[in-house]
N, C-alpha and C positions, 0 to 999 in steps of 0.2 A: 567631857560629852556633853551635848547640850538637848535639854527636855524643856518641854512647855509646861509652866508651873501657872499658878494662880498669880496675876498683876503682873505678869512679864508679856508683851508684844513679842510677836515671834521674829518680825521684820520690820524694817523701815516701811516696805512695800504696803504692810497692813496699820498703818497710823492714823489715828483718825481723820487728819486731813486728805488720807488718799481714799478715803472708804465714803466720803461723802456720793459720790457719783453711781457707786455700787450698790449704797442703800437705798437712792433713789429708782435705781433701776429695778430693785429686787421688790419694790413697794407697786410697779407695775403690774396688775393682773394679768394672768396667762391666757385670760380670754380676750383681752384686748389687743395680746400679740397674736393670737388665733386669727384674731379678725383683720390684723393686718397682714398676715401671712396670707389668707383668704382672698383680698383684695389683690394684693401680689401675684398672684397664681392666678386671678382673672384676667387681670392685664396683660399678663406676661403668657400665659399657659403653663408656665413651670417654675418653681425655683431657679433662680440662676445657679446657685449653689449646687442643685442636682447635677450639673453638667462639669462646672470646673468649679473643684473645689480649691480656695484662696489658699489653703496650707502648700498646695502643689504648686511647683513652678514647672512649667514644661519646656525643657531644654531642645528635643528633635523628638520627630517621631518617625522612627527605623519602618515601620510597619503601618500600614492604612487600606484595607481590602475594601475594596466595594464590593468585592463579590460577582462583579460584571463579566469576570473573564473565566472559561469554562478551562478545566484541565485538558490538555488537546490528546491525551488515551483516555483518560474516566470521564467520558463526557458526563456523568451523571454528580459531577463535585464538581466546587470552583477549584481554579489554578493552586495547588501546594496542599488542600486539604486532605484531611483523612476521617475516616470516622470509626467507629465501634460500637456494639451492642451486645448487652448481654445475653439475649435471646432474640430469637429468629422473628418474632411474628413483630417486634420493633421498627418503626417507617424512620429511616433518616434519608429526608430528600432535600434538593436543591429547586428553589420556586427560581423563575425566571419570570414571574409573573406578578409580584409583590414584595415591597419592602420597605422600610423607613422614608426614605426620601429619592429611591429610584423604583427599579420592579426586580431586584434581586436579593435572595437572602438565603439561608440556610435553616433546614428546621428538623425536628423530631416529632414523630408521632407517637401517642399511646406508649408513653416510656415509663420503662422499669428501672433500667440502668443503660444511659447511650450517650453518646458523645461526637461531637466535631473538635478537631483536632488540628494545628498547622504547628510547625517548628521553624524555632526562628535561630540565628549565631547570636551568643550572648557576651558583654563583655564585662570583665571582671570590675567589680567597685560601682556598677553602674545600678540606679534603682529606677524599675521600669513600672508602669502601670500599663495593664491591659483591661480596655474598656471596650463597652458596646451597649447595645438593647436589645430587649427580647418583650415579645409580645404572645399574648396566648388568646385562644378562643375556647377555652373550656374553666370551668372553677376547679379547684384542686388543692390539695395538703402539700403536694410535692413539692421539690425545690429546682430552682434552676441554679447553676452555679458557674462563675467564672473562675477559673484557676490559672497558676502558673507553675511548670512541675520544672525543676533542672534535671539534665540529662549531663552524666559524667561520663569519662571514659574510666573504667577501672584500672587503678594502678598493678592490679595482680591480674586480672583474665584477660586486659587491652578489650574488653565488651565494654559498648554503650548499657548503662544501667541508668533506669529512670529514680531518682529519687525522691520517693513519696513520702517521707519523714519531712523532708524541706520544702514541698508542695507549701502556694500559699492560695487560699480560697477565699470567695464570697459568696454567700448563697443568699438568694431570694424567694420567698413563695411570692409569685405574679398571680393576678386575677383579671379576665378578660377588661379592654379598657385601652388608654395610651399604651404608648413602648414605653418601658420602663429601663432607665440606668444601671448599670450593672457595673463593678470595677473590682479589681484585685491589685493590689501592689507586692513587689518582691524586690528585693535587693541581691545581688550578686558578691560573693566574697570580693573583696580586695585583690588578694593573693590569685584569684581563679582556681581555686584547689579547696574541696571538700576531702572530709578525712580518707573517703573511698575512693578519689581520684579526682582528676584535672574535670571544670566544669566545661563541656563542650558547646552546648544550645538550649533553648528553653522551648518546651512545649506550653501553646496555649490552649486551654481547652474551656469549651463550652459543652456543660454536660445537664440532662435533665435527668430526675430521677421519680418513679412513682407519681408521674402524671398522667391524666387522659387528656385526648386530642390532639391538638397542635400546639407547638411552640418554634417561634420563629427569631432567627439571630441576624442582627443587620448593623452597620457601622460600629466595626471590629476595626480596633487599633490599638499599638502598641507604641506608647510614648517613653523616650527617658525623661526624667522627671528629679527635682531638687525638692525634697521634704522643707519646707519655708519656714512653719509655724503652726500651732502658736507656740508649740516647744517642741526645740530639738536639742540633745546632747550626742555627739558624735566622740568627744574626747580625744580629738586631735592634737589639741594644745598643751600636751606634757603635764606640766606643773600647773598651769591656769586651770587644767579641767581638775584636776584634783582641788584646786582652791575652791573652785565654785560650789563643793559637795562638802559633807560634813559627816561623821560618824554618829551614828544615832540608838542610841539604848540605854537603858537607864544603869548607873554606875554599880547598884546593889546585884548586879548579876554578877560581876565580879570575874569579867574576862576583858581581855584586849583585843583588839582589832585594829587595824589600820587601812588606809586609804593607799593605792599605788597606781601609780599610771602603766598601761601595759602597754607596748608597741605595735603587739601583733592582734590588732582589730579586726573585727570582719569585715565591714566595708569601707574601712579604711586602715591606715596606719597608728591607730591609739583607743584606747578600752581603759574602763575604769574597773579596778580589782579590790574587791572587800575583801581583805585578807585575816585569818586570824593568826594569832600571834600565841595566845596563852589564856588559861583559866575558863570560865563557862561559854560555851555559843550561844548566840540567838541575836547578831548585832547586825545592823542596816544602814546605810546613808542614802540621805535625801539632800534634794539642794538646797544652799542657805536662802535662794530666793524663791518665794512660792511661786504659784502660776496663778494672778488673778482673775476671776469669773469673766470681768470687764471683756476679758482678750479671748474666751470662749464664747462668742458669739453665735446665733445659728441655730443651736441646739442643745439640749441637755444632755443627749445621749454621745458618748465619749470611748475612744479605746486608746488604752496605753499599749505600746508597743515599744518591745525589747528584744536583741538579741542578748543569749545568756550560754556560759558554757562553764565548766566546773576543771579544778586542777585540785589534786588529791582528793579529800573527802568532802570538798564542798559540795551545800545544797542550796542552789539560787532559789530565791523567792522573789515575789512582787508583788506590790500592793501599791494602792491610790489611799492617801489622806485627805479628807474633806475638813476645812477649818473655817471657822463662824469668825464676824467680828472682832471677838475677843482674841483670837488666836487660838483659841482651841480646837482640839481633834473632834469632831461629832459625828464623823464616821471613816470607818477605815474596811475598804473593800480588798478581798487578798481575791488570788487565782488558782487556775489549777494546780495539780501536784508536777513536779520539773524532777528530773530522775540526777541522782549524784553521781561522780564520779564518772561524768561523762564529758569528755574533750572536747565532742564535735558542737558547733554553734546550733544555737534553735532557737525558732523566732517564738517568741511568747506573747500571748497578747490578753490584756484584761478591758472588758467592757466595764462600761461603769454608768450610770444614771447620778446627774448633777443634784448634789442635796439641796432642797429648797434653802435653806438658812446657810448655805456655803458660800464664801465669798471668795475662796481660793483653795486650790490643792496642790498636792504636791504629790510625787511616784515615790517609793520607798522601794529600794534595792537591796536585798538583804541574802546573807550566807548563814545558812541556820546550822552550821557543821564547820569542820576543822576544816583548813585547805584556801584556797581563792576562790571566791565566786565572781567570774568577769564578764561585764556586760557593756556593751555596746549598741549605738542607735538607736538610743532612745529618743520615743517622738508621740506626742500627742495627735489622733485623727478623730474626726468625726466616726461615730460608727457604722460601719456599712449595715447594709439592709437585713442579714442574715442577725447580725449582730444586736441591731436595734430589735428586731421580732422577739429575740429571746429575753431582752431586757424588759421589752413591754408584757411578756408573757411570765415575768417575774423568777426566769430560769437563773438560777446563780452559779458562779463559777464553784467547782470543790475547793475547798479550803487546801492549801498545800503547803502552809506555814501559818505558825503561830506567833502573833503580833501582841505585843505588851500595851494598850492603851495609855498614851502619857497620861491622861488625865487619872487612872488609877495611881501611878507612882507620886502624883501630886498631894496624895492623902494618906500617903507614908509615913 
């Protein structure tokens, strides 16, 4: 196993000749960057990255609703849309006089918990982005969210069941002003199957919780996308995928783990398994090449996204290690708890803030028990509005695994 120790560079990518541009970039003050961003906003009205994230490639748009066509039977809503509210006094409205680029929108007034929803057909293995714009006329601390929820045909009851635990959401606290962009990204399993049954459709949900006044939704669309960077690992290439990662744990733990390629991935025909062999537990895998900070441009707020499941008694864990110019781990961020003995795929997200001294980061995929922890569809994306707000407030994820800092073992 490989461990970071004094005097050892971690990878060619972090040798001095490749650090010059990174270090120069780091010397640029944040205030200058803020001024530059302010000028960009003043000239263009908004940051371009807010609308089209460079790490996402749009393949097609199966759903783009202008909301201008009313339902032929229920005239109080656009065609195909349904709504729900937790209590009667909340108002869900179809506005034909106001919108972002036209005079049509949908909205919710004085919400405790209420939503608009439309259903679309799902394609196995596809990655979707549900996005749109929101606007409010009042201040408040409640959230507005966009969600994608899979609906399956239950293999036992044959009923259509909504899989809430597989739902992906993006939350935002909006304030009066211009229209604000929100998006949520969901990937369907390649097999088209969840443990409970076959994937049938997707619910696209616009929800408001605990907000006074009105909230409008407009320019809603669902896109078929491809995650293109700055870091993506889908493990489709068998032995090549395994060769790009390495087991990561100190030898004094006296355990043996190995990496294996699994053919039954989540969104494709490949996954990476961290498999217990013998001895003590607590091993992980990391990519052999770290992700350089210069490739994480535009923001310091990022989210590591992973699909994971367990075989046997495995306890999958997730972390981000941040490295300085010398290749030393200066910060390790870990995430929420993950259940053991769960053979179902779960999406796990780990938001983090780039450390000012970090020149590179690397994801850490751990198995803290016996059995196999199986990972797929590992990627970095910009933190969404809800994740960014939590990071700014200092809300840290609950630690779900114990990581041994490499620097600690350098002194043993």
